[in-house]
MARTOR-221313 format. One record per atom (N, C-alpha, C, O, CB): x negated, y, z; residue in one letter. Coordinates in steps of 0.001 Angstrom, whole numbers, plus 500000, padded with zeros to 6 digits. Atoms other than C-alpha are relative to their C-alpha. Glycine has a CB too. Layout:
! residues N
XYZa/...
This chain:
! residues 82
500182500015501441x/581241501339965404x/500543499792499184x/500013499657498082x/499435499561499648x/498678498786501185x/584622502213963639x/500435498409498929x/499873497342499179x/498660502075498372x/499740501296500968x/585888499394960977x/499739500027499064x/500096500752498135x/501011499538499764x/500820500410501214x/583495497478958962x/499756500070498744x/498860500443497987x/500017499301499898x/499737500391501162x/584642496658956510x/500876501402498499x/501180501444497307x/500967498656500565x/499102498606500339x/586423500356956002x/499719500668498425x/500582501157497695x/499515501312501237x/500610498848500646x/583864502023953452x/499748498187498878x/498764498022498157x/498353501331501053x/500185501598501121x/583818498243951265x/500942500087498669x/501936500811498727x/500681498286500950x/498887500173501151x/585726497789948173x/500541498840500012x/499864497824500172x/499560500159498642x/498952500600499729x/588772496007948267x/499518498189499779x/499600497233500550x/501219500698498998x/500801501382500619x/586986492941946028x/498966499662500980x/498713498617501580x/499194500228498443x/501542500837498833x/584011492642948177x/500402499304501790x/499693498541502446x/498508501782500518x/499069500521499313x/586855492092951089x/500010499126499533x/499004498462499780x/501017500436500172x/499019501298500301x/588590489428949620x/498876499082499509x/498831497948499984x/501375500238498719x/501272500976499985x/585251487927948208x/499171498942501224x/498787497773501274x/499039500919499658x/500468500452498118x/583962487656952240x/500687499391500139x/500292498245500354x/499994500863501341x/498728500780499244x/587213486450953133x/499878498625499241x/500334497581499707x/501738500809499766x/499484501623500915x/587013483531950358x/498266499138500248x/498071497923500275x/500535500395497445x/500839500887499471x/583514482770951270x/499986499317501652x/499916498137501997x/498888500669499735x/499515500716498600x/584074482516955073x/501388499098499912x/501403498301500850x/500298501238501166x/499660501207500586x/586664480323953776x/499793498697499371x/500363497620499544x/500303500214499604x/499902501440500887x/585584477945951476x/498789499497500862x/498175498566500339x/499728500032497985x/500991500385499798x/582721477667954266x/500822498990501154x/500808497762501245x/498852501090500258x/498719500570499376x/585473477018956801x/500360498151499318x/500110496960499503x/501432501315499462x/499888501441501168x/586521474474954291x/499711498760500373x/500085497943501214x/499063500024498810x/501736500426499729x/583405472935953718x/499517498824501090x/499531497612500872x/499190501419500635x/500426500015498737x/582143472289957074x/501158499149500668x/500798498019500997x/499752501469500578x/498735500784499512x/585610470911958440x/500420498473499233x/500725497464499869x/501276501065499757x/500099500925500393x/585854468570955480x/498885498743500168x/499195497564499994x/500169500419499157x/501701500298499721x/581801467435956264x/500673499152501374x/500962497961501257x/498570501760500372x/499113500477499048x/583528466686959603x/500564498824500855x/500293498167501861x/500614500235499627x/499598501343499921x/585960464345959010x/499902499222499868x/500315498326500604x/500422499684499858x/500201501030500515x/584644462311956655x/498809499307500663x/498827498077500610x/499923500225498716x/501073499688499437x/581244462574958559x/500266498305501226x/499659497264501475x/500025501946500666x/499428500808498327x/583761460983961994x/500383498459499387x/500147497346499858x/501909500952500949x/499239501852500426x/585797458122959338x/498540498906500238x/498318497888500893x/500694499798497569x/501586500887500543x/581857457149957959x/499659499496501510x/499242498338501504x/498344501273499165x/500941500225498862x/580642456932961725x/501757498347500803x/501452497154500791x/499507502372501350x/498480501187499732x/584664454321963057x/499306499404499051x/498223498941499410x/501989500381499658x/499976501059501547x/584282452545959506x/498605499386500607x/498787498298501153x/499839500978497924x/501463500612499536x/580368451685960593x/499376499815501902x/498296499673502475x/498879501205499172x/500199500624498452x/580821450979964373x/500868498736499689x/500181497723499567x/500671501076501509x/499417501204500728x/583852448295963149x/499516499623499354x/499920498475499540x/500886499946499468x/501094501060501413x/581745446787960468x/498444499432500522x/497535498865499915x/499429501319498316x/501979500182499460x/578413446584963298x/498926500419499067x/497957499722498763x/499423498255500214x/500914499470500800x/576686448766961123x/499477501181500996x/500185501896501705x/500621500437498541x/500664498549499179x/573749451426962783x/499756500862499171x/499196501848499650x/498642499920500790x/500872498763500825x/572996453579959142x/501301500293500254x/501949499324500650x/499125500048498307x/498552499273500147x/576368455680959144x/500098499869498611x/499029499317498351x/500171501648500516x/500821500046500570x/576681455765955322x/502197500786499410x/503253500269499775x/498625498536499678x/498824499798500492x/579925457753953519x/500186499343498932x/499218499207498184x/500254501149499826x/499801500977501847x/581605455528950235x/500293500864498861x/500744502007498937x/501532498795499834x/499969498999501575x/581711456918946734x/501629500911500514x/501853502121500486x/500271498573497893x/499100498960500083x/585090457802947571x/500489501177500547x/501340501917500053x/500637499644499976x/499823498786499695x/584816460396950097x/498465500328499663x/497830500789500612x/500633500273501476x/501116499242500792x/581795461392948322x/500181500683498854x/499196501232498359x/499077499233499646x/498776499764501050x/584259462394945593x/500678501151500906x/500883502238500365x/501158498450499643x/498852499528499214x/586349463881948285x/499394501768500364x/499866502886500160x/500268498790501598x/500914498671500056x/583685466501949157x/499546500094498786x/500501500633498226x/498790500072500926x/499835499440500510x/582625467008946666x/500468501196499196x/500026502224498681x/499935499610500107x/499340499225501123x/585039468206944926x/500557501007500788x/501159501900500191x/501089499228499071x/499876498706499206x/585593470580948557x/499576500886499685x/500308501850499459x/499652500081501005x/500845499461500522x/582510472116947508x/500226500757499076x/500075501970499223x/499338499374499760x/499794499445501040x/583468472738944060x/501219500780500474x/501157502009500454x/500084499098498852x/498891498662499782x/586676474368945090x/499389500923500470x/499346502024499919x/501210499880500942x/500689498261498899x/584729476727947881x/499520500735498859x/499969501875498741x/498240499825501434x/500472499368500888x/582743477578944757x/501323501293499542x/501237502517499645x/499516498849498901x/498602499256500741x/586180479095943241x/500438501167501028x/500495502252500448x/501507498764499785x/499626499344499148x/587321480984946514x/499644501562500020x/500264502614500177x/499636499347500950x/500793498289499601x/585300483995946774x/500469500762498431x/500828501917498661x/497555499944500255x/499492499397500581x/586359485033943199x/501282500153499786x/501760501229499428x/499571499889499381x/498689500273499734x/589663483810943457x/501051501422501389x/501980502210501203x/499734498179500655x/499509498751499519x/590257486075946717x/499879501192499560x/500659502144499527x/499689500156500940x/499625497984500271x/588486489003945360x/501182500344498645x/501744501426498472x/498036501068499265x/498869499301500977x/590918489131942403x/501224499923500387x/501976500040499420x/500093499486498687x/498894500309498933x/593785488603944822x/499579501183500604x/500345502136500464x/500011498534500965x/499804498849498843x/592719491086947106x/499776501136498763x/499971502202499347x/498635500031501606x/500540498906501624x/591841493431943724x/501290499999499572x/501439501029498914x/498723499267498487x/498896499755500624x/595277493029942708x/501151500542500962x/502045501304500594x/500339498810499310x/499106500128498767x/597212493091945791x/499542502072500897x/499973503225500878x/499199498011501261x/500112498893500002x/596073495839947001x/498548501483499620x/498443502631500051x/500479499804501045x/500991498891501082x/593118497943944960x/500706500783498893x/500061501531498159x/498833499124499075x/
């Protein structure tokens, strides 16, 4: 199969790495916040699991940050290896 990224531009490889890291961060943040909300629901005796407003803001902050990762990684890859 050869090197998958050999014929790609360096900035494209950086952007792909940024997308991958962004997805991992968002999935990890969501699972951690969901787990905290589930624990809180069990402690309060509720059956419906909901994130509170601060957790929603924290999650949306991570989502917004993950939008800046691909261009940032592309720029850094272009600057260092391009």
